[in-house]
C-alpha positions, 0 to 999 in steps of 0.5 A: 809225426813220428819225426816229431816224437823223435825230436821231442825225445831228443831234446828231452834227453839234451835238457835232462842232462841239465836237470830240466824236463820238457813238457808239451802242454795239453789243450785243457783248463789246467794247462791254460792256467799254467801257461798264463802263470808262466807268462806272468812269472816271466813278466816280459814286454817282449812275450806278449803281442804289443800291437794288438793290446791283447789281454793275457787271458785271451792271448793264452786262450788262443795259444793253448787252442792253436799252438804247440806249447812247451814248458821247461821244468826244473825241480817241479818249477816251471822255468821257461816256455816255448810256443809255436804255431806249426800248423799252416800246411798251405804256406808251410810256415811256422811262427814262433810265438814266444821263447821265455826263460826266467832270468834266474835260468838265463845264461845256461844255453837254454835259449840256444837249446830251445831255439834248436828244438823249435827249428827241428820240431817245425821241420819235423811236422812238415814246415819249410819256413819259420818266422818270428817277430822280434821287438827292436829293443830285444837285442839278445833275441835278434842276435840269437835268431841271426846265429841260427840263420834267420834273415830279416824279412821286413822291418816295422816301427817296433819290430823286425820280421825274421824268417828261416828256410828250414828246407835244407835242415837234415833232421838226422844230423843236428841243428847244433852242428849247423849253428854257431853257439855263444 
């Protein structure tokens, strides 16, 4: 876990240079409401599982209880979220639930920085693989994950399932030096 504390501190420092704070949400009612409000603010069909027709309140309850949820904050306003499951120690596979950034803050390399962060964070808790579902209409996300070395594992009607091998990542170097940036 100390590796992960270092990863969190590293990305807090990186984001702080942009005037942004990275906060790990706790498993409490206040942070559950905060996460729900941020999903509402982001208002993206790409962030909530479509196939399950899961109500937002139930989805957020599941995330707050089972996932690692981070919020990006600028000037006391929530501007983005990161949610990952990184607790499957049998398959050692983490799963990206959501990376969302308010439209007003897109184009500032925050998606790249948060992608680097979750890759290193997952590796730091002992994960060997990372998966994500990418809606076929979400070309930006598909392009981004491919730049970070994700491969399409399978294709379904409305989404791609992508995977990245984390075993070769050295936490003492940086994903930044291993990836190609936009």
